[in-house]
N, C-alpha and C positions, 0 to 999 in steps of 0.2 A: 503494500499500501503507499503510496506516496504522501507526503504531508502534506496538506493544503498551506498555500503560500498566506502570507498574513493579511495582502487586501484580501483574498476569496472568505478567510476567518473574519474578518471584519465584515465582509459583506453578508456573511452569514449570520453573524451577532447580530446586523440590522434588519436582516430579512425576516427572522426569527422571534424579532421585538416585533417588531410589526403583524406578525401573525398572529402573535399573543394579545394584542393590542388591541387588535379587529374581533380575534373570539371573543374578549372577555369585554369587550364595548357594551353590547347592549343590555350587560348587568352590573355595570360598575358601579351607578347609582342606584341601583333596585334593592329590593328588599333581600333579605335574608333567604337562600332555599329557591330563589329564582331560579338559577339555571336546574338547579336539582328538578323544579317541580315543571318545568318546559321540555327537558330531557329524563325522564326518570329511570330509563335503561342505562346503566353503567356499560358505558365502551360504546355508546351510539350517542349522536348527536353532536360532534364536533365541526359539524359544518358553517360554513358563514350563514347565519342567519338574519343576521341585521335586528333591528326592534330599539326602544329605546332612543328613538330619533337617528340613528344611522341607519344607513344602508349596508346592507348584506357586505362586507369586506372594506367597510372604508376607516379609513386609520383616524384615531382620535388628534385631539392638540397635541399627546406626549409624541407621537411618531412622527407629526407633523414637526415639530421643532426640534425631533432628534434630527431630523433629514437635512435641515437648516443649517443645524452645527457642523454636521459632516458636510454638504456642501463649502460650505466657509471654510472648515478643514483642508480638504482637500485643496479650492480654489487659492487659499492664501499661504500653505506651505505651512499650518498653524495655528496657534490658537487668536484671535485677533476681535477681544469683544466688541468695541466699535464696531466692527461689519457685522457680527451674530447679534448684536441687537440692531442694528438697521434691518436686516433680514426677518427679525422679530415684527419689528413695527410693521413693515411690505406686509406683511403674513395676517397680520390683526388688522390691517387696515381692508384687507380685502373680504372680512367679515366671514373667516371659516363657521363650521357646521357648531364647532364648540371651541370656546376660549372662555376660559375660566378669570372669576371677577381679578385673582392676585394677578394672573397674565395680563387682563387687558392694563389692568392697572400699571405694573412694570413697563408696558410698550407705548404707553401714554408722552406722545414727544415732548408735552410739557416738562412733562416730570424728570426727563432724561440728564443724567447725570456724566455720561461717556462720550 
C-alpha cells in the first residue's frame, strides 16, 4: 500500500468533515433522539436526508467557513488573518443559509479590528 500524500490526507480530512457536517446538519439543533426517531434501525439511514432548513448534502456554515480558511491558506501560502476575515465578510454578505449570531457579529465590517 502506498502512503497517501500530505495533500491527499488534507483533502480527505476536509471532505470527511464536510460529509459528516452535511449528515448531521438536519439534527444539529433538534430535540434529543431526533435521528433515532427518524432512522430507528441501526445501520440504516445514513443517507443525505436534508431537513431542519437544509437541503440533502448541503454544507453548513462550519464547512463553508473551513473551506474559506483552506482556500486562503493555499492561495496565500500560510495563515494571513486579514485575508481570512475578508473572505468571511464576503461570505456573510452573500446571506448564506445559516450564519450564527456570533459569526454575523464578528464579520460586521463596522466592528473589524483586522
